[in-house]
N, C-alpha and C positions, 0 to 999 in steps of 0.2 A: 424440510428443505434440505436436499442434498446439494452441496457446493464444492466442486473442485476447484483448487488454486492452482494455476499452473503459473510459473514465473521463477525468479531468482531465490536462492537460498545463500545465505552469505554469513560471513562475520564481519561485524563493523569496528573499525580502529579509529576511536573518537578522541579528538584532541581539541584544546580550547586556545586561542590566540587572544592574549588581554591587551587588546587594542583594535583600531578599525583597520581592515584591509583598505579602505578607500585611502588613508592617509598614506599608505605605502606606495600608492600607484602615481606615477608622474605623468602629467598631462604632456602628450607629445612624444613620449617614450614607450608607450604600450606594446609596439611592435617589438621590443627587446626586452621583456620582462624576464628578470632573474632575481626570485625573492626567496627567503626562508622564514618562516614564522617559528618563532620558540614557543614551545608548550612545555610546561612543567608537569604534565599529566597525562598519562595514555589510559584511556578505558577500553577494554576488550569486551564486545558485547556480541550476542546473536543478533542477526539481521537477515536482509534479503525482503524483497517486496511480497513474493507470495507467502513466506514464512510469517512475516509479520501481520499479515492480513489474517492468515489461519490461525495464529495464535489468539489474536484478538477474538476471532470468533469463537474458538474453543473457551475462552475464558467467558463469553457470553452464554455458554450453554449449548451450543450447536457442536457437531462433529464434522468438521471439513476436513476434505480430502486433499492433502498437499501432493502435487505434482511437479517434480523437478529433478534438478540432477545436484548431487553433493559430492563431496570428496572423500578421501580416504580417512579424515580427520572427524568424520561426521557423528560417531557414536555418542558423544557427550551431548551433542547438540540434538540428535534424535531423542533421546532419553527426556529432555528439557521440553521438546514438543509434545511427546505423548503426556507428560504430566499435566501440559496445560490443554489436554484435550483434542489432540490433533492426529488425524490417521496419516501416518507415514509411509504405510507399506506400498505406496506408488512412487517413492523416491527412488531414483537411480543412483548408486553409489558407485562412483568411478574407481576404477582398480589402480589408477596412476596419478591422478590430478588432486589439487587441494580444493577444498571448498572456496567458493568466490571471496573476495576481498572487498569491502569499501573502506576506504582511508578518506577521513574528512576533518578539516579543521574549521571551527567556529567561531567569528569574531564576537565583539562585545554587542555588535548591531544584529546578532543573529544571522549575518550573512555566512556561506558557506563555500570552500573550495575543496573539492572532492577528486578522487580518481577511483575507478572500479576495476579490479582485476577479475577476469572472467573465470578463470580456473576451470572447475568441473562443469560449470555453466554452459560451456561449449557443448557438452554432450547431450544437452536437453533437446536438441534436434532429433535425437534418436527415439525419443519417447512418443509413442503413440497412445491415443485415448481410448480406442477400443479395448484393450486389456483392463484399464481402470474401469469402463464401463460394464464389461463382463464380471469384475470382481465384487463391486458395489451393487450391481442390480439396476440402477437407474441414477441419472443425474438431472437435477432440476436447472442447474446453471454451471457453466464453465467460465471462470474468470481467466481471461488471457492478460497477464501483467507483464512487465519488464523482463525479459528473459534474452537468451540467445536468439538474434532477430528471426533466423530460419525456423527456430522451434515456436515463436509467436505466429509466424505465416502458417505454418504445420497444424498448431493447435485451432486457429481460426478457420482453416479449410475443414479440419476434421470435424468440429462443431458444426459446421454447415452440413457436411455430408451425413452425420448420425443423427441430424435433427434436433441438436441440442442447443438450447438457448445459451447466449453467451455474451459476456461483458468485455468490451474493450478498454484495455487501460495501458496505452503504449508508452504515456509519460516521458521518461528521460530517453528512451530509445528513439523517439521521433528524430532526433538531430542526426542519427546515423543511417537512417533507411530512406530509401529512394521514394519518389513519388509513387511509383507503382506499388511498392511494398506498403507505404502508408495507406494507399486507397484500399489495397487488399484486406487490411485489418479492419476498416470498416465496411464489412460485408453484410450490413445489416444487424449489428449488435443489438440486443435488448437493453443494454447498458453502456454509455460512454463516459470514462473517468478522466480527468486531468484537472491541473491547476490554471490559473487565469492566463500565465505566459504560454502555457502548453496549449491552451485554447487557440491561442493566436497562431502559434508555431503549427499546430495541426492543419489550419486553413493555409498557411503559407507552403505546406508541404505537400498538401493534397491537391492545391489550386482550387479547391472548393469554398464557397462562400458559407457563412453561418448558415443561412437556410438550406443551401444543398447538404450540408452534413447532418443537419435535423432531419432532413427528407430521409437520410438512411439510417437513422437512429431511432430507437425507442426512446430513450431518456437520456438527456446529456446533462452529467453534474460535474460541474466546476467549484473547486474548493478556491476560496478568495482570501485566505489567511485571516486576518484579524476581522475582516469584512464579511466573515461568514461563508455561504455556500449558494450557488446559483444552480436551480433546476430548470432544466427547458425540455418541453416536448412540443413537436411541430403542430402548430394551431391552437394552443393552449397559452395562456398567460403565463409568463416567467415567475417561478417562486423563488422568492429571495428568503433564505433563513440566516439571523444573525449567528455571530460565533458566541460560544460561552465565554465569558471574561476571565481574565487572571492577571493577578498582579505578581505571580511567581514563574515566569517563562523561564526554562531552563534549558531546553534543548528541542529544536524544531525537527531533528531528524526522525523520519518515520511517524510524524503528527498525520500526514495523508494516509498513510496505511491504515493507522487506528481508525480515522474517520471512514475509511472503505469498510472495516469490520463492523463498524456500528450501524452504517447505512445498510449493509447486506443483511444484518441481523434483523433490522426493522422490517426488511422487504420480506425475510423469512417468515416474520410474525405477522405479515400482512397489515401493516401499520400505515401503509402508504408513504408517499414521498416526503411530506411535511415531518411526521414523526420519525422518519426514517433519519433524514438529514439532521434533526434535532439530537437523536441519540448518536449519530456520528459525531457531531461537533462536540458532545459531551465526553466522549470516550478520547476524542483527539486532545481536548485540554489535558486530560490526566497523562497521555503520553507527553505533552508540551511541558509539563511540570516535572518531568523525570528525565533521567540521563539515560539514553539508549532508546531503541525503538520497542523493547519487549518489557520493560522493567516496572511499568506502571503497575499498581495494585488496582483491580477492578473489584469494588464492594458496591454492592447493590444500594446499600443506604445512602453513600457518599455519591455515587451517581446519579441517583434520584434527586437528591438534594441540589446538585448543579443543575440538573435539568429544570428542577422547579424554580429555582432561583433566575433561569434564563428565561425560561418559556411558560412558567406559570403552574398550577396545580394540576389543571386538566391534563397537561402533557405528561407529568410525572405519573398520575393515576393511571394514564393509558398503557405506561410501562411497567408500572407494578404488578408483579405476578409473572411477568415475563423473564426477569432477570433473576440468575443464580442468587441463592440467599447467602452463601458465604463468600467471603473474599477469595479472588483468585489472582494470581500474579506473583511479581518477584518481591519478596520482603527484603532482598539484598541483592548483591552481585549473583549471577547464576554460575559462575564459574567462567574460568579463562578457557575457550575453545582451543583444543590442540593443534 
């Protein structure tokens, strides 16, 4: 299955606040917030939604095509992605801007406060899908993930014009897009991804009810954190898949992207919604137990053990043989992006 991942390519600047954000907020004064959170360590990691999903798919043995805009500092990151099985030949490298930056602080309750600098990502609106299609020959799915809003709209429109199935993953960009733009992103995608908050925000931004959204979507996948995943299709019973448990949650950044990689790999292997969601949850927990979005090690034996423990022997048996036999992923820090 040939999957093109359109969306953000970024570097993540991750910090930890050894306290609770909630304890620093004063009721009645939230309209005049001026706070500084002390962090004793800065971790710089590779990130960006499209790149995170592509990296996960590459580690699962697929060859995803990354389509996005990166900056003049992309060379080391590009090598990292290639080592993880990602095709980066459709990445546009800016001549003047730096790669986008995600700056995030996480408190002891795993709450996060973040800022995103767009940088080279603003040039993604100039990327067309036709040259990608001409280069690779065919595409079975285009994932439209968070990106420059004009790029998201363009890639949705082009997918429809080229007759390419696509997945809508508007996520954090929902808050900055108009009603008309949000509706345009839901031009009958094969898949729709989001978390529980985003599913509510999506309905508010589009003005459509849950049933109306389902009427325009093939499969709606909603991640629910520790409560697992909800998979919905119009006219079918809702599928609820529990999460893979952990007592070692370290960093929630990129967990949803890791889930998407596992889910999409399951679909590529024609495993069906339930097994795909289970695989997604298993990959997601590995990311949750690591600092950074691409630092988890994906080992077939470990992954199958997590699947077996959460979903039973049959689920593990159906995944066995599909997974790479050798460990893939970071054994340590990939290096500080330039």
